[in-house]
N, C-alpha and C positions, 0 to 999 in steps of 0.2 A: 284720165284727163282731169285737171283741176277745174272745178266749176265755181265761178265767183258771181255773186249777185251784187248789182250796183243799184242803189236807190237814193232817194233824198226827197226833200220837199219841193213844191212847185217853185220854179225860178231860182233854185239853189245851184244850178250849173252842172247837174249830173250828165246831161247830154253833151256838154262841152268836154267833160272828162272822158266820156266814152269815145268821142271823136278823136281826142288826143291819144288815147290808148290804141285806137285803130290805126292812126298815123304812125305809131311806133311799132306796128306789126303784130299787135295782139289781136287774136280772133275775138270779135265782138258780135253781139246780137241785141237789137233794140226791139223789145217786145211791143212797144207802142207802135212802131212801124209795122210789125207783124199784124197787130190788131187792125191797123188802118187798112192794110191790104185785104184782110178778111172781110172788112166792111165795105170795100169798094164794089161797084156794080159788077155782078158776076161772082163776087166773093161768097164764101160759104155761109156767112152770117148776115149778108146784106138784107135779104127779104125778111128774115126773122126780126132784125132790128127795126125795120120799117113797120112790121106788123105790131110791134110792141110800142113804138113811139110815134107812129103816124107819119104821113108824108110831109108834114110841116117841117121836118128836119132836113129836107132835101134842098140843095142849091139849084140854081137854074140849069146846071149841066147834068142833073140827075144823080150827082154824088151826094153822100151824106155830108152836110155842112157841120164840121166839127164844133165850131163855136155854138151853133144852135143846140146840138146834142149835148154839149158840155153844160150849157145853161140849164137844160132840163135835168141833167144828172146832178149837178151841184145843188140844185134847189130842193132835191128830194132824196133822202136815204133809200126809200123804196125803189125809186127809179134807178138809182145807182146799183142796187142789188139786182134788179131785173137785167140791166145791161151786163153786169158781171156774169150772171148766170148764162147768158147767151154767148158771150165772147170768150170768157176765161178758159173753159174746157178746150175750145178749138185752138186758142193761143198755146196752151200747154202741150197739145198734141204736136203742133208745128215746131215748138221749141225743142221737144224731145227728138223729133226727126232731124232737125238741123244739128243739134249737139252730137247725135250718133254719127252723122255724116262727117263732122269735123274730127271726131275721135278716130273714126276709121281711116281718115287721111293722116293720122299721126300728130294732130295738133295737141300740144300738151296743156293748153290753157284756153278757157273760154270765159269771157266776161259778159254777163247778161244784164241789160239795163231794163228796169221796170219800176214805175212810180209807186206801185202799191204792194210790193213784196211783203212788207211787214204787216200792213193792214189786212192782207189776205191770209196771213199766217203761213205763208209758203216759203219763208226765207231759209228754213232749215233743210231744204232740198239742195242747198249750195254748201260747198266746203267752207266758204268765207262770205261774209256780208260786208260790203263797203257802203257807208252812208256819207253822202256829200251834203254839207250843211252851211248855212250862213244865218245871221240874225234875222228876225222877222221883219224888222224895218227895211233891211236890205232886200228881202224877198218882195216886199210891197213896192219899193222903189223900182225894182227890175220889172215887175208885172205891169206897172203903170207905163213905163217907158217901152216895154216890148210889145204889149198887147193893146195899148191904148185904153186901158181900164181906168175908171175913177178909183180914188183911194178906197172908197167904200166897197166897190166891186172887188178890188184886189184883196181887201181884208176878208171879204166873204169867201173868196176862193181859198185863201190860206186857212181860214177858220173851219172850212169843210174838211180839211185834211187832218191827219194825225199830227200833233205838234212835233216839230223837228227835234226838239230836245228829248221828247219821249222816244222817238224813233232811234236816236243815237244810242240808247241803252241796249239795243240789240245788235250793235255793230261790232265786228271784229276790228275793223279799220275805219277811222273817220277822216274825211278830207274837208278841211276848212276852205271854203271858196269865197270868203268875205272880202279878200284883198283884190289886187289888180289881176287882170287876166293872165299875165305872165307868171304870177305867183301860183295861180291854180294850175297852170300848165306844168310848172315845176313839181307841184304835188303829184300830178298825174304821172310824170316821168318817174318819180320815186316809187309810186305805186306799181308801175309796170315792172320795175326792177325787183321789188319785193315779191310780187306775184310770180314772176318767172323763177326766182330762187326757190320759192315754195313749191312750184310745179315740178321742179327738177329733183326734189327729194324723193327717195324711194318710198313707195307706198304699197304695202302688202296687207291684205286682210289676215287677221289672226283669229281663227275660230276659237271661241271660248270653251268649247267642249260641251257636248250634250248633257253630261252629268252635272257640270257646273251651272249651266243655264237652267236646267230643270231644278237644281237645288235652290236657285234664287227665286224661281216661280213658286215652288212648293213652300219653302220656309219663309219667303218674303210676302206671302199672300196676306191680303187684308182688304178693307174697303177702299183704301186710297183716299187722297184729298178730294173732297166734294164728290165722292163716289167713283173717282177715276182709279180703279184698281190696277195693279201691275199687269195682270192678265188681260184686262180690257185695253190698256195702252198697247201691249204687244199685238193683240188681235187687230186693233185699228191701224197700227203702223204697217203691219203686213198687208192689210186690205188696201190701204191707200198708197203703199210703196214708200212711205216716209213719215216723218213727224209733222203732221199738218195740224196747226194750232186751231184753225177755225172748225175743223171737223171734230177735234177733241173737245172743244168748248161746248159743242152741242150734246156731249155725253155727261156734262157736269150736272149735279143736283144740289141746289136748285139751278135750273138752266139760266144762263145770263140773258139779260134783256138787250144788251148792246154788243159791240164787237168783242172779239176774244180778248184783246188786250185791256179791256175794262171789266173783265169777268171776275177779277179778284175781289174778295170781300175784306175790308179793313178789319184787322183783329182776328182773322180766321185762325183757328187752332188746329189741333190734331184731327185726323191723320195728317202728318206733315209731308211735304213734297219729296223728302229724301226716301220715302218708301218706294219711289219709282226708279231709284238709281240703278238697280240691277238690270232692268229692261234696257235703259239707255246705254249702260256699259256694254252689254252683250250686243246690242244693235250696232254701236260704233265700232267695236272690235271686228265683228264679222264682216263689216262693209268697208273697212280700211279708213274710217273717219278718225281724225286725230284728236288729242285732248282739247285743243282749242275749239274744235267743232263741238265736242262733248259738253264743255262748260257753257257755251252759248246755248246749246239745246236744253241743258238742265235749267239755266236761268229763264229761258222762254217758257218752259213747261211749268216751272214754279210760279211764274207770274200769272198763269191761268187762275190760280187759286189763292195765292198769298201775296199781299202787297208790301210786306215789310222786308227790309234789306237782309236781316239775319237769316230769314227763312230762305231767301233766294241764294245767298252766299252758302248757306248750309246745304242746299240742294246741289250746288256746284261741287262742293267738297265731297259730298257723299258719292256723286257720280264718279269722281276721280279715284276715290278709294275703291269703289266697286270695280272699276275698270282694271286696277292693278291686280285685284284678287282674281278676277275673271281671266286675266292674262297669265295667271300662275304664280304670282308673288305670294309668299306666305303671309298670313294675317299678322304674325308678329313683326314682320318687316315694314308694316305701314307707318309706324310711328316716325321713322326716319324720313318718310316722304312728306310729312306734313309741312315742312319748311318750303317745299317746292309747290305743294298744292294750295296752301292757304293764300298766297298772294294772288293766284288766279281766281280763287273763289271771292276774295275781297274786291277784286276789280269788277267782277260781274254783279256782285250784290251791293257794292257801294260801301262795304264795311265788313266787320268780322263775321264769320259764320256762327250760327247758333251753337252754343256749347253742347247741346244734346247730341250733335252729330258725332263729335269725338267721344262723348260718353258711350254712344252705341258701339263705336269701334272698340273701345276698351272692353266692353261687355262681350263682344264677339270674340275677342282674343282670349278672354278668360274662359269662354265656353266654346272653344273652336271645334270640338267634336260633338257638340250637342246644341243644334240650332234651336230646339224647343226651349231649353234652359236659357239660351241667349235671349230669346224673346221675353221670357218671364222676367229675367233680371233687368232688361232694358226698360220694361214697363215700370218696374219698381224704382228705377233710377230716374224716371221722367224723360227717358229717351224714346225714340220711335221704335216700337217692337219690330215692325216689318223691316226696318233697315238693319237692325242687329241680326235678324233672321236671314236677311239677304246676304250679308257678309259671311255669316257662318255657313249658309247654304252654298254659296259660291265656292267656299274653301273645301267643304266636305262633300258636296255634290248630293245627288239623290239617285236612287236606283230606278232606271226606266221601268222595270217590271212592276214596281210598286206604285207608280205614278198614275193619277187619273188620265185616261186617254186624251182628253182635251188639252191638258197641260203638257203632256208629252208631245203632242203634235205642235203646239205653240213653241215649245223649247227647241224642237228639231228645226223648225222653219226660222226661228229667231237666230239660232247659232249657225245656220248654213250660209247666211249672207245672200 
C-alpha cells in the first residue's frame, strides 16, 4: 500500500484537501481526529492529559476544551512537548492499526493528514509527503475569519509553527491553496490521480545483498556528521523502524538545543552527510522505497547537520549513486547516470551538488577493488573518504567471516528489509 503524508500550516486548507480526496474515494486518515478521540472522556489519554494540564482545560460537559488546551500549548514549548509525549505514541499505535487493516482489505493507497509531521521528524515513514501551503497573510486572514481571533492572536499561532516556506522544502508534492476553493479542489483532484497512478506501479523490494551491505558498513565506517556514524544511523533506524529525525537529532554532538530542523550549524564541514549514503541506499532498496523517497530522506538527514545547499544536494546525489551500486550496477556505469541523478539532487538541495561527491565517485571507480586505497585517495582529493569507501565497499562487498559481529548483525538486518 502506498502511504502518503499530508501536512501544511495552520489554516492552509489541508483538511479541505483531505475531505476532497475522501470524496473521490481515496482512503484517508485524520490524525488530529484520532488524537481528539483518544483525549475524549474514557479515551486512553484523557486522564493523563488532565493530570499534566489541570482540570482548567475542561469544558462544562467534562470534555477537554480544545481552544483552552491549545492556548496553553501554543504559549509554551515545554507544554507542547508534554502533550506530544502523552498523545503522539498512542496516535502512532492507532495509525498503524488502521493502516494495517486497510492494507489487509486490499486498499492500494492511504493518505494520512497530520499538522506536525515535519516538526515531529516523522515524515519519512511515508512514501510521499504532500504539503498544502498559502501565503502567511492569507493564513492570518483565514484564522481571523474562521476562529474569531484577533490579528495579533492569529500571528502568534502562525509564529508558533514551523514556517510554511521551510516546511515546503521537505515536500515531494506541494499544493497551492491560496486561490479560490474551486481551484484547491481541482488541485486535490489532480493529486488523487497522481497518487493513484503511483500506487498502481509495481513495487518490489530488492535486497542489496549481505556482502554489499556489509562492505558499505565496513569500508564506509567513520565518525559521521556531528558524530552520527553510518552504523549508528543503521542501528537507530532498525530500533525505531524508520528514519526518525527527532530521535536521530538527539544523537548529534553537540546536541541541538532546539527542534531537529534547526540542528544544522552554519558552515559545518567534514565529515560530510554523503558518508551516510550507503545505509540509506540499503534501507530504501530492501524496503521497496523508490528513488524519490530516497532523495527526500537524504535531504532531510543532511539538514540535521549541514545548512548549505551544496551539501544537501550532494547527500542526495550520493544516495542515488550508492543505491545503483547496491542494486548491482557496476561502478564504471555510474557516470552515465549523472544526467538523471543531478536534476533530482538539485531540486532537493536548491542548487548543484558539492563537487566532492563526484570526485569520490571517480576515486571509487579508480580503486574499485581496493576500498582502503579509495578512502586514502578520496582524502587526498578533498572528497569524503567514507563515501568513496562506501561505493567501493558496495561494489566489492566484505566477507562475513572477517567482519566484526556487531556490523555483521547490522548488515544482515539492514539488507533483510
